[in-house]
Structure formats: structure tokens, C-alpha cells
N, C-alpha and C positions, 0 to 999 in steps of 0.2 A: 638506501632505506632498508637495511637488512637487520632484523632483530630476531623474533621468534619464528619467522616466516614459513615454516613447513606446515602450518595449519591450513587445512583445506577449506576453501570458500565455495559455496554453492550459489551460482547465479541462476535464479529461477525466473523463467520467462513464460508467462501465460500468453497464448497466441490465439487470435481470432481474425481470420481473413486479413493477414498482414502483407500479402503480396511479397515484394522483394525486400521489405523492411526487415524481416526476421533474419535473412541472410546477411544483410548489411550490418545488423547489430552484432551478430556472432563474429563477423569479420573484424569489426572495429575492436571488440573486446580482445580478440586474439592478437591484434597488431600492436596495441599499446603496452607499455611496460608495467610490470608489477613484480614484487618479490614473493607473491603468494601463488601457490598452485590452486587452480580452480577447475570446477566442472560446470557444465550447463545442464539444467533440467528444463526441457522444453515441454510445455503442456499445451497441446493443441485441443482447444475446447470446441470441437465440431466445426472447424473451418470448412468452407465450401469452395474456396478459391484455389485449392491445391498448393498453398504456400508452404506446407510442411511435408510434402511428398518426398522431398530430398532427404528428410531425416528418418523416414520410416524404415529405410534399409541402411541406416547409418552404421558405420563401423568405427567411428571415432571413439576412442576410449573415454574421452572426457565429455561426451554428450549422451544423456539419457533422454529418450523420447517417450512421452506418455500421451495417450489420447483419452479425452473425456467427452461426454455427450451433452454439451450445453449446460454445464453446472454453474456457469457465471463467474465473474471476475474474482470474487473473494474465495470461492471454493477451488477454483483452478490454482490459486496460489497455495492453498492448503494441500492440495494433491501434490503439487510440486515439492513442497516441504517434506511430505511423506516419503518421497523417493530420493531425497537429498542425503548426501553423505558428509557434508561439511559441518564444521563447528560454528560457522557463521553463514547466514543466508543473506543474499542481496536480491530482493525482488525488483525486477526491472521490466518496464514496458518493452515490447519487441520492436521499438522504433527509436533507438538511441545511438548516439555516437559518444565515445569515451575519450578521456585524455590519460596521459601517463600517470601511473601511481594513484589512480582514482580509488582503487580498492584499498590500498594501504592507508590512504589519508582518511577514508570514511571509517575504517575500523579503529584507527588510533584512539579517538575519544572513548570508544567502547572498551578497549583494552585497558585504558588508563583509568576507568571507573568514573569518568565524567558523564557519560551518556550510556543509555541502554539500547537506543536505536538512533540512526542518523540518516540525514538527507544531504546530498550535495545541492548546490545551486542548479536549477534546471532551466536551461536556456532554449530559445526557439532556434531551430536549425536555420530558419529563413532570416532570422534577425538575432544573431548571437549575443548582442548587448542587452536584449530583453530577457532578464533572468528573474525567476521567482525563487524564494528561499523558504520553503515550507509555506504554511498558510494559517489563517485564523478564520473566525466567524464574525460576521456582522450581526445586527440585531434580529435578522430573519434567518439566521443559521446558514446564510449563503457564504461560500468560501471566498476569501480574498488572499491573494499571494502576499507574503512578506517581501518587501523590496528594499533596496539600498542597504544591504547588510554586508559587513566586511569581516567581522569577528565571529567566532563560534558562539552560538546563542541558543537558548531553549525556545522551542516553537510549540504552540498548542497542537498543531497538526503537521505530520510529515506526509509528503506525497508518495503514494505507492509506486509511482513510476520509477523510483530508484531508492529503495529503502533497505538499509543495512541493519541487521539485528542478529544477536547470537541465537543459536539453536536453543540454548538453555532458557533464555527469556521467552522466546517464541512459544515453546512448549508450555512454559509456566502460565502464560496468559490464555492458552487455548487457541492460539493462532488467530487468523482472520475470522470474522463472524461467519458462522456456519448456516445461518438461516436466511441470508439475504437472497434476493432475486436478481438475476442478470448483472446489474451494474448500479453503482451509486451508494455513497456514504461509507464504503469499505475502508478507505484511507482514514477518514475522520473517526470511524468507530474504533479502529485498532489504536490510533494515537490517543484518543480519549481513554480507552481501556488501559493503555500503558501508564498514563499519568495517574489515573484513579487507583491503580494497583500498586503505585509507589515507584514506578520506573520513570526514566527521563528521556525525552525526545529532543535531540539537538540537530541543528543545521550547521554544516561545515562549509562556509561560503567560499573558501579558497579552492574547493573542488567544484568543477562545473561539468555537467553532461549536457549534450544537445539533444533535444527532443523534437521529433517530427510531429507537428500539430497539423492534423488533417483538415483539409478544406471540404472534403466530401462527407457523406453521411456516416454515422457510426457503423462499425462492422457487425453489429448485431441488432436484433429487433428489441427495442426498448420502449416501454410505455410509462406514462405518468403514474399509473397504478403501481408499477414495480418500484419506481423511485420513492413514491410516498410510503409504500409498504416498508421499505428499508429505513426511512426516516422514523416511522413510528416504532419499528422494532428496536432501533437504536435508543429511542427515547424510553421505552419500557424497560430496556436492559440497564440503563444507566442514570436516568433523570428522576428527580423528585416529582410528585404529583402535579405541582404547579407548572413545571416545565413540560410535562407530558401534555397538559391541556394546551399550552402555548404551541407545541408542535402540531397538535391537531388543528389549531386555528390557522397555521400558515400553509396547510395543505392546499394546493391548487390543482385544478383540472381533474380532480377525483372526488368521490363522495367520502368525506372524513369518517362518517359513521361506518361505512362498509370497510374502509381500510383498517380502522381500529378493531372492528369485529374479527376481521381475518387474522390480524396480528395476534389477537387474544386467543384464537383457536390453535395457535402454534404452542411451542414449549416456552414462550418468552417469559411467563411469570415464574416458571421453575428456574430459568436462567437468571432472571432478576434476583431472586432470592440467593442464588449461589454467588452472584457478583457482589451483592451488598455485603455478604458475609466475608468476602475475600478482599475487598478493596481497602486501601489505606486512607484515601481521601474521598470526600463526597463531591458532588457536582457544584455545590456552592463554592467550595475551595477552588475548584478548577476555573470557574467563570471569573472569580475575583482575581486569581493569579494572573490571568491573561487579559483582564479588562474586557471581557466579552459581555455586552449588554443584553443578556437573554435570561 
């Protein structure tokens, strides 16, 4: 599978209390085959379990270690991108297992001009036949995995757990959302933004990575206010007024008025104006294209 293959790929890994998973992920990526040179950008977002101590004194030439102070999932990815040297970025969760030529096959549709960002199938390490292929929204904007896919296809959302994109496109869209809290909606927002700005998100089903789905609690403190804040910030950034109202109506376990007021105190209206001027398609086009009843 050797063509132009001296292009450097940056594998960007946000880390938060990953225990031994981060070491297993690095080991797996190093052991499988690829014709691409690659580097790791490890962003330790204030872990407290010592999972990244081994990297603090790292002398491996292809590992860059960065520490952040609880900036959240979206911003940790952005920080990783700022330290990356590759022409292509692959954002990965720090609890994955890879297969031979996964990098090569994820990048092929991007290099061929079919896609601007790609996902593999993401399987459960405990049940490898249980595979999701990107995902969509139901009528409450809850995510649902695409299943039963075998050919390259466009997906409304890509999972940030293993998302490949060129540096050029990532920079053009402004990266992941910079105003989100902790965790939640960052994968959906960047996928939505890519489509609205005229780019294409595809899943490559014949590539599969295995994901460790934890049975224990999340490795960070997360509240419903954080999740709902991110929902409304995404809505104000990209949706028409009717859909903004619908988003407010689906808020649970928080005061919708307080969440909306907090979002509006941020820079979201300035960002909205910028995005509306830049995008190629509107949210009506997007919902119709992917048959999303919202």
C-alpha cells in the first residue's frame, strides 16, 4: 500500500485518568503496519491517576507530551492540534486497539477527494462484532450509531474517538468548538460544522478499531448543566430560531432559562454571525439530507 506515504500523520490523544489504557493504545499503534510515518501528541488534561507520568520524561522522538489544566474534551483536542506537525490529524481516544493499515485506509478517501474527514467502524473490545459506523440523531437529538454498513458512505456525524482529517480542513473550520464545557456534543458539533461549511464526512466500514467501553464512572466530573450548555451553544452557533427553541425544550435536569442566559453571555452570537456568513448549506439542508426529524 505504498504511494505518496512520506506524509507525516499526527495521532492526537486527549487523556483523562486513562490508567493503563493509554500505554496499551500507544503500543497497539506502534505494533500494527502502516506505510505512513506518524507521531503521537498526548494531551494530559489534568489526570490525577498518574497515567501519563511515564510520558513526562519521554525521550521518544515521535511522542510530544502536553499538559493542560482541565480544559475539556474539545479544547484538549485543539491543544493537541496546535502541537502537531503532520499534514493529517487523527484524533483518537486513549483506549483503542488498531489493525494493520488502519491509517492508510482512513486517509485514502480524503486523498482521493471523496471525503474531508473519516471514521472507521468502532467496535467494542469486549464484543468485537458489535460495531458502530458513525452516527445520526433521532428526533430528540440523541445520538444513534449507524449499523450494518459495508461500503464507504456519508454520515451525519463522525465519532471523535477515531476521526481523521487533514490539517488544512481542520484549520479552515476553526477546529473543535472552543467554548464547550468538559464533555458533550463536541463530535456532533464538528461534524455538523464540516457539512454546513461544505465539507464531507464519510465512514470507511472496512477499517475497524476496537474501543474499550468503560463500565465504571466517567473519568471527569460532569454535570447536566455542562451537557445542556454545550447543546445550547451548538444550537445558537448553527441552528435557525425554531430549532433553537426546540433545543431549549429538550433540556432535562437543568433550568432552560438559566442555561440559555449563560450561553448568551458568551461570544456565541458573534460566532453565530461568523458561521452563518461562512457556511455553504443551512441546517434545513442538513436535516433533510440525513432524514433527521428535528
